[in-house]
C-alpha positions in Angstrom: 67.7 5.7 -29.6 70.8 2.7 -30.1 74.0 3.0 -28.9 75.2 4.3 -32.8 72.9 7.0 -32.8 74.0 7.6 -29.3 77.9 7.5 -29.8 76.7 10.0 -32.9 74.6 12.7 -30.5 76.9 12.7 -27.8 80.3 11.7 -29.1 79.9 14.3 -32.2 80.9 11.1 -34.4 79.4 11.7 -38.2 78.6 8.2 -38.3 79.6 4.8 -37.0 82.1 4.2 -39.9 83.9 7.4 -39.2 84.6 5.8 -35.6 85.8 2.9 -36.9 88.2 4.4 -39.8 89.4 6.3 -36.2 90.2 2.9 -34.2 92.0 1.4 -37.0 94.4 4.6 -37.6 95.3 4.6 -34.0 98.4 2.3 -32.6 97.4 -0.9 -31.4 98.0 0.1 -27.3 95.7 3.4 -28.5 93.4 1.1 -30.0 93.0 -1.3 -26.9 91.9 1.8 -24.7 90.0 3.6 -26.7 88.0 0.4 -27.4 87.9 -0.3 -23.6 87.1 3.6 -22.9 83.5 3.0 -25.5 82.9 -0.4 -23.9 82.8 1.2 -20.7 80.3 4.4 -21.8 77.8 1.1 -23.7 77.5 0.0 -19.6 76.6 4.0 -18.9 74.6 3.8 -22.1 72.5 0.9 -21.7 71.9 2.2 -17.8 70.6 5.5 -18.8 68.7 4.9 -21.6 65.0 4.7 -21.5 63.4 1.1 -21.3 60.8 0.3 -23.5 57.7 -1.8 -22.1 55.8 -4.0 -24.5 52.2 -5.0 -23.3 51.1 -8.1 -25.3 46.7 -7.1 -25.2 44.7 -10.6 -25.7 
């Protein structure tokens, strides 16, 4: 699952474009806070997503 798919599923956005348009309509201070919030969410996503193991069979 990509972060975009996770964002859509967990946070209720219809698409990444909807999230980007929300960010672009905010004033500078609000945009900065929202981006910081989602950076924290992205770190949480990286910590909780299942890891995929790949094996090379020879």
